[in-house]
Structure formats: structure tokens, C-alpha cells
N, C-alpha and C positions, 0 to 999 in steps of 0.2 A: 342413199338411193346408188343401186348396185347398173354397173355400167360391162358390157361388154369390151375386151381387148379387141381391136380393128387388127390386131396381127396373128394372133395365137387363139385368141376366142374364149378365154378365163374370164372368168365373172370376177371384176374389184368394186370394192367400195369407191364411190364418186371420186373420195380425198384420199384416196389410194391409186390413183390412174396420175399419167403423164402427161403431157401434149407433145408429138412427135409430130414434124409436117402434117400438121392440123389434124391427126387423129388421135384420140385417149387411146392410151395403151398401156399393159400394166407394167411395174417394178423389171419384172425379168425381159420382158420386150425391150423395154428403155435401153434400160445395161447393154444388155445385147448390140443395139445398136451404136452405142460408143464404142464397144471394141476391136481389136483390128478383127477384117476378115478375112487376110489373103494369106492364104500359106504357103505361096510361091514368091515371098518379098526377099527381092535378094539382099536385101540392105539386113532386115533381120537374119535371114540366113548367116551370112558374114560374120555378124558378130555371134552365134552362135558357132558356129565354125572355129571361131577365134577361143570361144570359151573352151570348145573343145580340145583346142591344142593344148590349151594349156592347163585343164583343169581334169582332161579326158574324156571317155564317151560317156553319157549319160545312160546306165543303163535299166535294162522296166522295172526293176524290181525298189528306184530309187523313184519311180514316177507318184503321182501321185494316186491313191485308193483308185476314183474311176478313171484317170487317165491308164493304170495299168490295167483296169477292167476291159476298156476297149482296145486296147494294145492286143492282150491275152487272146479275145473275141476272135479282131483280125487275123491273127494268129494263127487259134485256130482252124478257121474256118474256111483259111487262104484267100478268101476274098467276097467281101460281102458290101450290099449297097449301105448307102446314111441312110436309107430309109429301115433297114433290118437290123442295124443299130439302135436308130433311135425306136423302133416298137421291141428291140432284145432288153433296152436299158430304160425304157418312159422319159425319155429325155429329150428338151428344146431342140430345135437345129442350133439355135446360137452357141450353146452348152458344148454341143456334139463340132462346133468349126473351133471354139477355143481348143478343143482336144487335138484336135484332130492337125491344129497347127501346131500342137506340141509333139506330136507324134510324129512330124513333117518335118519340123526343125531339128531334132536329134533323130534325124535319118531311121525312124522305126515302123514306121510306114508311110504310104503314099497314094495317090489317088493314080489312075488307069485305065482308060477304055477297052473296053472289053466288049465287041459284037454292039456296037453303040451305044454303049451302056458305061457310066462311070462307076467304077470300082474302086473299094478301099482296101487296099493289099498290103502286106510286110512290105518292107522297104529292098531286101532281095527277090521278091517275085521277080520271076523270068516268065512267066505267062507263054 
């Protein structure tokens, strides 16, 4: 029997679904729910800062392919909304959140409010 994921709407077989807070969800949404979701975690940032002090800063070319492509898209456009990134790369919100956490931790991109809307911008963005 096929059913729709309550989070993203994807169709999945009943046996391939998971229960999450009394909802049937697909594997991707289930995994997304278990991943860290806070790009501004000061404890995690402190760990990355210590890593960077010891081993040097991470360069964009050292990122995973999807991370690098999202970074390059943000850098090229100057400022983009999450929706623009999602549409351009055809990814899930949870996937973008994980990528953005990496970009934020390594001080390559950040979020900023411009005219009441949140944008992803390069770390050195001055607005």
C-alpha cells in the first residue's frame, strides 16, 4: 500500500515509512528530523573555531560537491532566499539546513534580514 509522507508529500510504500510524532513520514523526512537543525549553535561553533585554529580554515574547494555548489550559488548571486536555493537545486529543506550549517560553521555563508526577509549571503556580505 502506498501512502503520502505527512511532511513532504512524497509517495512511499507503507513498509518504507516511519512514525514520527504520530505521523507517517518518508525516510528522508525521518532522517532530517534527527539531524541538528540550528546553524547558530555556539558550542558547535566553538569546536569548529578550535579546529580552524589548529588545521587552518576550510576552503570552498574542500567542501563536498553539493555544499560547494550551494556556496558558489550564494556567492555568485550575492544574496538568495532559501526558496531560491531549494528550487535551483531541487533539494529538501532538511538537506539545505544541513548544508547551510556547514557553510555557517566554516564562516563561508550566513543568514541576514533584508527588508524583512531572510537571505543567505556570503560571510563577508556588508549589505
